[in-house]
N, C-alpha and C positions, 0 to 999 in steps of 0.2 A: 349362595344367598345373598343378594346385593338387597339394597334400602337405605335410606340415610338415616333411619334408628340404631343403625347396628352398632353406634356406640356407646347406647345405651343399654343395650347384653348384658345379660348376668353371667357371670364365668359356668355356671353351670346347665345353661340354655346349648343346646345341640348346635349345629354348624347347619342344621337345616332349619326350619320355621317354625317363628316365634311370636307370641303376640307383638301389636305395635309397638317400638318402645316407648316413644311419649306417652300413649296411654298407660302402661304400666308405670314409668316412671312418678305420672300423676296419682294413681291410683297406689303406690306406696308410699308416697307422700301424704296421704290421708284425705286424696279430692272425694269430696262428697261424691256419690252418683247421681244421676238425673231420675228420679221417679214422676214420670205424668200419669198421675194414677187413672185409669178405664174409668170415662163416667157410666159406661153402658152398664145395663141388667145384672144383678146378682150372678156370680160364679164366674165372671170375667176377671183376670188373672190384670196387673201391672202392665204399661204397656209402656217402653222405655223411651219410644222415641216417635214421629212423625208418621212411621213407615209402620211397626207394628201397630197403632193407633188406628192407623188406616185399615188396618186388614181385620182392626176388631170391629168396627162402623159396619165394612164391608159385611162383615161376618152375624152382625147383628143385623145390618138390614137386609139382608138374605133370609135371615129366618121369618123377620116379621113382616116381609113381603113374597113368601113363597106361593099364598094364594091366587097373588096377583099374576098373572099370564103375564111373561115377557118384560116382567121389573125388573131392575140391576141393581145392583148395592152400588157399584161405581160406573160414572164414563169414563169413556176410553181416556177421554184428557184430563180427570179427574185421576186415574191410575199414573200417569206417563207424568202428572205432576207432582205426583206423589215419589215417583222413582220405578214405579212398575213397568215392565213391556203391555203386561194387561190386568186388567182387575183380577181383583183375587179371587179366584174360583176354587171348585172342586178339581183337585190334580190327585192320579194315581203316582207313585214311588216311581212306578218304572218311567214315567215321563222326565223325569228328573232325570232319574239315572243315566238316561238316554240322553240330555241334553249333555250330561257332566264328561260324557265319553267321548264327545265330539270336540270335547276340549281339548283332550290329552295331547299334549307336542306344544301349546300355546308356552311361549317363553318371555321373557320379558326384553324389552326394548330397552333404546338408551335413558340412564337415569335411574332402572328397575321400573322402568313404569309397563303397564299391562292395559287392558280395557278394562278391567275389572275396576284399576285407580281410576281413569277415567269417568265408569259408570259411577263409581260410590261417590266420589266428589262433586260429582253434576246435583245429588240428592240432597232432599232438605233434611234430610237421615242426616247425613255427614254434617251437618252444622249443630244439630243436638247431639252425636257423642264428642264432638271435639268440644262442645258445651261442658258433657259432663264430664269428661277426663281431664281439665283443663283448663278449657278454655283458648286454646291455639287455631290457628288458620285453618281451615277445610286443607286448604293449600298442602298441609303439611302431611295427607295421608299421600302423596304423590311420593312416589317411589320406595313407599314404607312397605315392609311385610303383609302379603296380602291374602293369606292363607284361607281370613276369614272373608276378606274381602268375595274370592271367588266363591264360598258356600253361600254368601250373602246373594251376590250377584243370579246364583240359580235359581233361589226362591225367589227373585223380581221377576224374571225373565221367562219363568211358569206361573206365576202368579200363585203358589203355594200359602195357603195360611198357615198363619203361625209358625211358618220358619224361624222368623227371626232376620233382623240383618244388623249387623255390625262390624269392626275392625279389631276388634278388641276380644280374644278369645275366652278370658276370664268374665267380662261382664255377659259377652253370647250364653255363654253357659248357666251363668247366674240367672239370667233371665228366664231360660230353658227349669230352671228349677223352680223358680216363685210360680211360675207359671203351670206346675205340675205336669210337666211334659218329660221329665229328667227318668231315667231308668240305666238296669245296666245290661239290656237284651241289645243285639246286633242287628237291627232289624233292620231291612234294605231300605236304602232313603232318608235312614236315621243320619244326624247331624253326631260325629263322633268326635269327640274329646281326647286329647294324650297329655300326656307329662312324663317328657324323657326320664327324669331320676327316679321317680317314685311309681311312676307305672299304676296299678288301678289302687294301689294302696295309697295315692297322691288326693290331695285337694281339690278342688274347685279354682283356689287361688294360685295352684302350683302350674293350670295347664298350661303346654307350651304352642300348642299346634290343632288343628282342627281340618276335619274331612267330611266325606261324605260315604256312606256305609253302602258298596255295593251288593256283598253277599258274604252271610255267616257259613266260612267253611266247614263248619261243624267238628273242626281238629283244633278247636283253641287258637285258631286265627280269623282275619275277616280281610275279605275284598274291598279296597277304596279306590276312591278318585278323591286326590287331593292338591290344590294351588300349592304354589309356593316351593314345593318340594324340591329342592335342586336348580331354584329358577324357573320352576314350568310347573305344568299340570303333568301330575304321572300317577299311573296305577301303582296302587301299593298292596304288599301282603302285610298285612300287621299284626303282631301278638295280643292277644285279649290284655294278657299282662300289662302291655303298656296303656291302656285305654284306661281313663278316670271315671267316663259314663256317656251316653248319647242322649241327646237331645229331640224328640219326638215331633213333628211338626203333625197337623191335622191330614193326613190326606185322606184320600175318595176309598171307597173299599172295593178292591178289585172282582 
């Protein structure tokens, strides 16, 4: 694994993927997390960043305009400005899994850079997370650990609602928890969070790595697709005992 924040890694972290080091350092130092409260109607949880707020606005707008034929929550231009390829919409888990599978084999280029870094740094969302995690430049994300950027990219490319975008696994998992989208069942399309030392007995604050669930094998293991695994996107089979929990995006019913 490469990445400009390796020097901040803790000894207990594996040589595989970790959260962005500078963000971890900021949080461990007591940095206060960003909490942009969602101004929408009751039941909506906190929106951590502009991208999550945009998804919430899109969802609310879709609901309020459902009787208006052809009405859209966000225009294509608005979605792209927020960092999406398409506006937030009803998406089945299979669509996200299929896109993830197409990325398998993509590896880091010069300086540990990938297209996932390029995308994340280009979004207004990156400015919000950089401010939240210590006020550093978004350029600091270039070459950093990218497992969560990969998962976030999948959501942005497909327009999944409430998948959450982040570069720091602990904050991403915390967001799922705060928005009541957190659990222990390995559903296809769920965002899966790992703790290499403590496994399922660990806490959200100990999370090291993140990926996407492809399938529950039914034997105590799950198939996943993960970014920044040995410096590339890989298919993996993981033990449930390594997993702290799962985040559940709002997928359309099949």
